[in-house]
MDAnalysis code that builds the backbone (N, CA, C; Angstrom):
import MDAnalysis as mda
import numpy as np

u = mda.Universe.empty(435, n_residues=145, atom_resindex=np.repeat(np.arange(145), 3), trajectory=True)
u.add_TopologyAttr("name", ["N", "CA", "C"] * 145)
u.add_TopologyAttr("resid", np.arange(1, 146))
u.add_TopologyAttr("resname", ["UNK", "UNK", "UNK", "UNK", "UNK", "UNK", "UNK", "UNK", "UNK", "UNK", "UNK", "UNK", "UNK", "UNK", "UNK", "UNK", "UNK", "UNK", "UNK", "UNK", "UNK", "UNK", "UNK", "UNK", "UNK", "UNK", "UNK", "UNK", "UNK", "UNK", "UNK", "UNK", "UNK", "UNK", "UNK", "UNK", "UNK", "UNK", "UNK", "UNK", "UNK", "UNK", "UNK", "UNK", "UNK", "UNK", "UNK", "UNK", "UNK", "UNK", "UNK", "UNK", "UNK", "UNK", "UNK", "UNK", "UNK", "UNK", "UNK", "UNK", "UNK", "UNK", "UNK", "UNK", "UNK", "UNK", "UNK", "UNK", "UNK", "UNK", "UNK", "UNK", "UNK", "UNK", "UNK", "UNK", "UNK", "UNK", "UNK", "UNK", "UNK", "UNK", "UNK", "UNK", "UNK", "UNK", "UNK", "UNK", "UNK", "UNK", "UNK", "UNK", "UNK", "UNK", "UNK", "UNK", "UNK", "UNK", "UNK", "UNK", "UNK", "UNK", "UNK", "UNK", "UNK", "UNK", "UNK", "UNK", "UNK", "UNK", "UNK", "UNK", "UNK", "UNK", "UNK", "UNK", "UNK", "UNK", "UNK", "UNK", "UNK", "UNK", "UNK", "UNK", "UNK", "UNK", "UNK", "UNK", "UNK", "UNK", "UNK", "UNK", "UNK", "UNK", "UNK", "UNK", "UNK", "UNK", "UNK", "UNK", "UNK", "UNK", "UNK", "UNK", "UNK"])
u.atoms.positions = np.array([
    [109.570, 106.651, 116.793],
    [110.595, 106.610, 117.802],
    [110.420, 105.354, 118.648],
    [111.511, 104.817, 119.119],
    [111.466, 103.661, 120.005],
    [111.293, 104.150, 121.440],
    [110.264, 103.643, 122.095],
    [109.924, 104.077, 123.451],
    [110.353, 103.003, 124.455],
    [110.642, 103.416, 125.656],
    [111.014, 102.479, 126.718],
    [109.884, 101.508, 127.045],
    [108.662, 101.804, 126.598],
    [107.538, 100.895, 126.844],
    [107.613, 99.657, 125.953],
    [108.557, 99.666, 124.988],
    [108.714, 98.525, 124.102],
    [108.013, 98.678, 122.762],
    [107.342, 99.786, 122.541],
    [106.643, 100.022, 121.279],
    [107.330, 101.136, 120.494],
    [107.038, 101.161, 119.201],
    [107.476, 102.263, 118.346],
    [106.307, 103.211, 118.189],
    [106.584, 104.496, 118.273],
    [105.556, 105.517, 118.146],
    [105.925, 106.479, 117.029],
    [104.890, 107.082, 116.441],
    [105.085, 108.047, 115.374],
    [105.248, 109.430, 115.987],
    [106.342, 110.100, 115.652],
    [106.547, 111.465, 116.101],
    [107.618, 111.575, 117.160],
    [108.758, 112.070, 116.771],
    [109.885, 112.221, 117.687],
    [109.540, 113.127, 118.865],
    [108.658, 114.100, 118.636],
    [108.281, 115.066, 119.673],
    [106.879, 114.805, 120.208],
    [106.400, 113.586, 120.012],
    [105.043, 113.240, 120.416],
    [104.078, 113.437, 119.263],
    [102.820, 113.204, 119.535],
    [101.791, 113.331, 118.505],
    [100.529, 113.892, 119.144],
    [99.632, 114.371, 118.282],
    [98.383, 114.947, 118.778],
    [97.294, 114.760, 117.739],
    [96.054, 114.715, 118.214],
    [94.905, 114.599, 117.325],
    [93.762, 115.453, 117.828],
    [92.819, 115.743, 116.928],
    [91.679, 116.595, 117.257],
    [90.407, 115.765, 117.322],
    [89.760, 115.779, 118.483],
    [88.446, 115.162, 118.643],
    [87.434, 116.300, 118.601],
    [86.844, 116.492, 117.419],
    [85.902, 117.586, 117.198],
    [84.485, 117.099, 117.455],
    [83.764, 117.845, 118.297],
    [82.427, 117.463, 118.739],
    [81.393, 118.420, 118.165],
    [80.300, 117.839, 117.691],
    [79.098, 118.597, 117.298],
    [78.041, 118.249, 118.333],
    [77.379, 119.244, 118.869],
    [76.411, 119.015, 119.943],
    [75.044, 118.558, 119.458],
    [74.594, 118.983, 118.280],
    [73.238, 118.646, 117.856],
    [73.209, 118.292, 116.379],
    [73.140, 117.002, 116.065],
    [73.117, 115.857, 116.974],
    [74.529, 115.556, 117.488],
    [74.613, 114.944, 118.667],
    [75.899, 114.670, 119.297],
    [76.713, 113.709, 118.435],
    [77.785, 114.225, 117.847],
    [78.632, 113.437, 116.959],
    [80.061, 113.955, 117.006],
    [80.969, 113.140, 116.454],
    [82.389, 113.488, 116.407],
    [82.918, 113.233, 115.002],
    [83.952, 113.962, 114.628],
    [84.596, 113.742, 113.333],
    [85.572, 112.579, 113.478],
    [85.397, 111.564, 112.621],
    [86.322, 110.431, 112.600],
    [86.886, 110.241, 111.201],
    [88.068, 109.670, 111.173],
    [88.822, 109.418, 109.955],
    [88.925, 107.907, 109.744],
    [88.513, 107.446, 108.566],
    [88.681, 106.046, 108.183],
    [90.038, 105.950, 107.493],
    [90.965, 105.306, 108.160],
    [92.355, 105.273, 107.704],
    [92.522, 104.427, 106.442],
    [93.324, 104.939, 105.516],
    [93.610, 104.223, 104.272],
    [94.203, 102.856, 104.596],
    [93.856, 101.873, 103.794],
    [94.240, 100.485, 104.063],
    [95.757, 100.303, 104.114],
    [96.511, 101.104, 103.379],
    [97.969, 100.956, 103.347],
    [98.641, 101.564, 104.582],
    [97.913, 102.353, 105.354],
    [98.510, 103.045, 106.498],
    [98.590, 102.122, 107.721],
    [99.303, 102.574, 108.738],
    [99.408, 101.829, 109.992],
    [98.003, 101.637, 110.563],
    [97.631, 100.407, 110.869],
    [96.274, 100.067, 111.312],
    [95.234, 100.503, 110.279],
    [95.581, 100.332, 109.009],
    [94.673, 100.701, 107.923],
    [93.326, 100.011, 108.049],
    [92.282, 100.732, 107.630],
    [90.929, 100.204, 107.694],
    [90.227, 100.495, 109.007],
    [90.942, 101.083, 109.960],
    [90.321, 101.417, 111.243],
    [89.929, 102.896, 111.259],
    [89.147, 103.252, 112.263],
    [88.677, 104.624, 112.436],
    [89.350, 105.258, 113.642],
    [89.688, 106.519, 113.511],
    [90.275, 107.284, 114.601],
    [90.041, 108.760, 114.351],
    [90.807, 109.583, 115.012],
    [90.665, 111.026, 114.830],
    [91.811, 111.543, 113.964],
    [91.593, 112.646, 113.247],
    [92.700, 113.232, 112.492],
    [93.815, 113.639, 113.455],
    [95.038, 113.312, 113.101],
    [96.153, 113.660, 113.969],
    [97.461, 113.178, 113.400],
    [98.531, 113.500, 114.092],
    [99.842, 113.077, 113.634],
    [100.944, 113.657, 114.495],
    [102.152, 113.565, 113.972],
    [103.353, 113.954, 114.713],
    [103.407, 115.451, 114.983],
    [103.894, 115.782, 116.167],
    [104.135, 117.181, 116.526],
    [105.476, 117.622, 115.965],
    [105.524, 118.841, 115.508],
    [106.779, 119.459, 115.083],
    [107.500, 119.961, 116.341],
    [108.817, 120.126, 116.276],
    [109.555, 120.503, 117.486],
    [109.124, 121.833, 118.098],
    [108.588, 122.726, 117.303],
    [108.268, 124.062, 117.794],
    [106.776, 124.307, 118.009],
    [105.958, 123.250, 118.029],
    [104.522, 123.486, 118.168],
    [103.949, 122.777, 119.390],
    [102.899, 123.372, 119.927],
    [102.185, 122.777, 121.054],
    [101.308, 121.643, 120.542],
    [100.785, 120.863, 121.457],
    [99.863, 119.794, 121.065],
    [98.636, 120.382, 120.375],
    [98.120, 121.489, 120.895],
    [96.958, 122.130, 120.280],
    [97.267, 122.571, 118.851],
    [98.407, 123.195, 118.647],
    [98.795, 123.625, 117.303],
    [98.934, 122.428, 116.368],
    [99.538, 121.351, 116.852],
    [99.717, 120.155, 116.025],
    [98.376, 119.539, 115.655],
    [97.474, 119.429, 116.624],
    [96.161, 118.834, 116.360],
    [95.382, 119.656, 115.341],
    [95.404, 120.968, 115.487],
    [94.698, 121.832, 114.535],
    [95.328, 121.757, 113.146],
    [96.658, 121.731, 113.078],
    [97.344, 121.616, 111.784],
    [96.990, 120.304, 111.102],
    [97.082, 119.208, 111.852],
    [96.790, 117.897, 111.276],
    [95.331, 117.795, 110.826],
    [94.403, 118.325, 111.619],
    [92.987, 118.281, 111.246],
    [92.735, 119.088, 109.977],
    [93.459, 120.183, 109.819],
    [93.328, 120.976, 108.596],
    [93.916, 120.218, 107.411],
    [95.113, 119.642, 107.595],
    [95.771, 118.911, 106.511],
    [94.991, 117.669, 106.095],
    [94.458, 116.923, 107.060],
    [93.831, 115.630, 106.772],
    [92.334, 115.701, 106.527],
    [91.669, 116.732, 107.060],
    [90.206, 116.768, 106.979],
    [89.647, 118.112, 106.525],
    [90.524, 119.057, 106.194],
    [90.064, 120.354, 105.736],
    [89.346, 121.170, 106.797],
    [89.594, 120.880, 108.063],
    [88.916, 121.581, 109.157],
    [89.627, 122.909, 109.422],
    [88.877, 123.998, 109.304],
    [89.410, 125.336, 109.539],
    [89.583, 125.549, 111.045],
    [90.794, 125.835, 111.503],
    [90.997, 126.053, 112.936],
    [90.097, 127.140, 113.526],
    [89.715, 128.117, 112.724],
    [88.850, 129.196, 113.216],
    [87.420, 128.724, 113.462],
    [87.072, 127.539, 112.959],
    [85.707, 127.015, 113.091],
    [85.502, 126.195, 114.353],
    [86.567, 126.036, 115.154],
    [86.464, 125.181, 116.338],
    [86.890, 125.935, 117.591],
    [86.304, 125.544, 118.712],
    [86.684, 126.089, 120.008],
    [87.306, 124.996, 120.851],
    [88.485, 125.233, 121.356],
    [89.194, 124.228, 122.155],
    [88.532, 124.126, 123.529],
    [88.260, 122.881, 123.940],
    [87.589, 122.619, 125.224],
    [88.520, 121.982, 126.254],
    [89.667, 121.485, 125.811],
    [90.587, 120.851, 126.745],
    [91.424, 119.807, 126.040],
    [92.160, 119.049, 126.812],
    [92.975, 117.984, 126.230],
    [93.198, 116.880, 127.250],
    [93.480, 115.706, 126.716],
    [93.876, 114.570, 127.541],
    [95.198, 114.052, 126.983],
    [96.049, 113.566, 127.860],
    [97.381, 113.135, 127.445],
    [97.589, 111.676, 127.819],
    [98.006, 110.891, 126.845],
    [98.444, 109.514, 127.067],
    [99.963, 109.577, 127.154],
    [100.490, 109.398, 128.350],
    [101.921, 109.573, 128.581],
    [102.631, 108.228, 128.610],
    [103.637, 108.091, 127.782],
    [104.536, 106.937, 127.787],
    [105.872, 107.409, 128.366],
    [106.800, 106.495, 128.630],
    [108.081, 106.923, 129.203],
    [108.817, 107.967, 128.353],
    [108.811, 107.793, 127.029],
    [109.600, 108.661, 126.151],
    [108.765, 109.374, 125.096],
    [107.459, 109.346, 125.227],
    [106.585, 109.838, 124.155],
    [105.213, 110.128, 124.741],
    [104.449, 110.981, 124.075],
    [103.079, 111.239, 124.522],
    [102.168, 111.482, 123.326],
    [100.891, 111.177, 123.521],
    [99.855, 111.489, 122.538],
    [98.815, 112.352, 123.241],
    [98.542, 113.505, 122.669],
    [97.566, 114.429, 123.245],
    [96.329, 114.470, 122.366],
    [95.183, 114.179, 122.964],
    [93.906, 114.352, 122.282],
    [93.375, 115.721, 122.675],
    [93.232, 116.578, 121.681],
    [92.698, 117.918, 121.896],
    [91.202, 117.855, 121.630],
    [90.419, 118.178, 122.639],
    [88.966, 118.174, 122.507],
    [88.508, 119.555, 122.072],
    [87.640, 119.575, 121.066],
    [87.160, 120.843, 120.528],
    [85.692, 120.722, 120.177],
    [85.060, 121.880, 120.059],
    [83.641, 121.944, 119.745],
    [83.465, 122.759, 118.466],
    [82.540, 122.328, 117.656],
    [82.208, 123.039, 116.422],
    [81.564, 124.387, 116.780],
    [82.145, 125.485, 116.278],
    [81.597, 126.821, 116.522],
    [80.666, 127.258, 115.396],
    [81.050, 126.914, 114.179],
    [80.243, 127.158, 112.981],
    [80.221, 125.840, 112.222],
    [79.279, 125.641, 111.301],
    [79.218, 124.350, 110.615],
    [80.554, 123.949, 109.979],
    [80.967, 122.729, 110.277],
    [82.205, 122.155, 109.747],
    [81.828, 121.001, 108.835],
    [82.419, 120.996, 107.647],
    [82.159, 119.939, 106.668],
    [83.481, 119.239, 106.366],
    [83.849, 118.253, 107.198],
    [85.134, 117.583, 106.991],
    [85.147, 116.825, 105.671],
    [86.327, 116.745, 105.076],
    [86.474, 116.064, 103.791],
    [87.863, 115.448, 103.700],
    [87.975, 114.393, 102.920],
    [89.272, 113.768, 102.668],
    [90.118, 114.755, 101.863],
    [91.292, 115.071, 102.369],
    [92.169, 116.019, 101.682],
    [93.542, 115.443, 101.357],
    [93.781, 114.191, 101.743],
    [95.050, 113.548, 101.400],
    [94.855, 112.038, 101.317],
    [95.915, 111.337, 100.941],
    [95.826, 109.893, 100.703],
    [95.789, 109.057, 101.977],
    [95.918, 109.678, 103.147],
    [95.929, 108.930, 104.406],
    [94.546, 108.449, 104.825],
    [93.506, 108.970, 104.179],
    [92.133, 108.659, 104.589],
    [91.324, 108.111, 103.427],
    [90.451, 107.156, 103.751],
    [89.457, 106.699, 102.784],
    [88.166, 107.488, 102.942],
    [87.912, 107.956, 104.155],
    [86.677, 108.677, 104.452],
    [86.875, 109.476, 105.735],
    [86.243, 110.632, 105.789],
    [86.200, 111.433, 107.011],
    [84.779, 111.943, 107.127],
    [84.176, 111.726, 108.312],
    [82.780, 112.153, 108.445],
    [82.399, 112.320, 109.911],
    [81.253, 112.977, 110.093],
    [80.644, 113.061, 111.416],
    [80.031, 111.704, 111.737],
    [80.322, 111.191, 112.916],
    [79.791, 109.907, 113.372],
    [79.030, 110.160, 114.674],
    [77.759, 109.742, 114.745],
    [77.036, 109.890, 116.008],
    [77.795, 109.183, 117.139],
    [77.870, 109.825, 118.290],
    [78.619, 109.278, 119.427],
    [78.159, 107.860, 119.757],
    [76.860, 107.597, 119.654],
    [76.334, 106.263, 119.972],
    [76.755, 105.196, 118.969],
    [77.299, 105.587, 117.817],
    [77.713, 104.624, 116.792],
    [79.219, 104.394, 116.748],
    [79.982, 105.173, 117.484],
    [81.443, 105.062, 117.430],
    [81.901, 103.652, 117.784],
    [81.337, 103.066, 118.842],
    [81.751, 101.723, 119.282],
    [81.484, 100.639, 118.249],
    [80.599, 100.888, 117.295],
    [80.269, 99.869, 116.295],
    [81.279, 99.837, 115.149],
    [82.185, 100.797, 115.099],
    [83.189, 100.857, 114.035],
    [84.460, 100.121, 114.453],
    [85.227, 99.618, 113.475],
    [86.540, 99.050, 113.813],
    [87.500, 100.202, 114.132],
    [87.760, 100.403, 115.398],
    [88.538, 101.559, 115.833],
    [90.032, 101.268, 115.875],
    [90.813, 102.301, 115.608],
    [92.251, 102.253, 115.821],
    [92.463, 101.788, 117.263],
    [93.308, 100.782, 117.514],
    [93.404, 100.224, 118.868],
    [93.617, 101.259, 119.977],
    [94.509, 102.205, 119.781],
    [94.751, 103.205, 120.827],
    [93.524, 104.093, 121.031],
    [92.804, 104.409, 119.946],
    [91.590, 105.212, 120.081],
    [90.500, 104.405, 120.777],
    [90.415, 103.115, 120.465],
    [89.427, 102.250, 121.134],
    [89.678, 102.228, 122.640],
    [90.941, 102.171, 123.034],
    [91.277, 102.183, 124.461],
    [90.900, 103.513, 125.117],
    [91.097, 104.599, 124.396],
    [90.852, 105.932, 124.950],
    [89.386, 106.349, 124.881],
    [88.613, 105.759, 123.965],
    [87.259, 106.222, 123.693],
    [86.341, 106.272, 124.922],
    [86.291, 105.272, 125.795],
    [85.375, 105.373, 126.940],
    [85.607, 106.636, 127.785],
    [86.847, 106.955, 128.071],
    [87.139, 108.161, 128.858],
    [86.838, 109.425, 128.061],
    [87.127, 109.402, 126.766],
    [86.830, 110.568, 125.934],
    [85.325, 110.788, 125.835],
    [84.583, 109.700, 125.687],
    [83.122, 109.808, 125.611],
    [82.568, 110.392, 126.915],
    [83.099, 109.944, 128.035],
    [82.659, 110.486, 129.324],
    [82.984, 111.976, 129.417],
    [84.126, 112.363, 128.914],
    [84.523, 113.779, 128.927],
    [83.577, 114.612, 128.069],
    [83.187, 114.074, 126.915],
    [82.227, 114.767, 126.049],
    [80.907, 114.957, 126.785],
    [80.464, 113.917, 127.479],
    [79.199, 113.992, 128.219],
    [79.279, 115.031, 129.343],
    [80.427, 115.116, 130.014],
    [80.615, 116.104, 131.087],
    [80.522, 117.529, 130.563],
    [81.039, 117.740, 129.352],
    [81.067, 119.080, 128.767],
    [79.724, 119.505, 128.190],
    [78.785, 118.561, 128.099],
    [77.494, 118.872, 127.456],
    [76.673, 119.842, 128.275],
])
């Protein structure tokens, strides 16, 4: 969709992604985006467009299941942060692993999906919007510890 901010965004009804946290060792699930995709070759969280009838939480859980095989019953929702644009929003849903989660590539949008230690996230080529959001998200993870 074309936003008043001057950028095009994916998802007419906004978009959402799941930032899944493992406490021991402290790590997050990241997706290495397929080279042909938008910002291909970068790392971010599983996510995508919201459907008209779903909440951000529902969209994030659906996308994480579709893209990484993450069972929604295996995670506990801890909160969310919203990046609000004039005509669009992206919601990062923060969640914690309740039982062992073994993320895996389940579609062509990803080259790799894996647990990444929090201290190593900054060393990866991050999706630009995720790179901008990461410092605040990392602080939020630390607060919840």
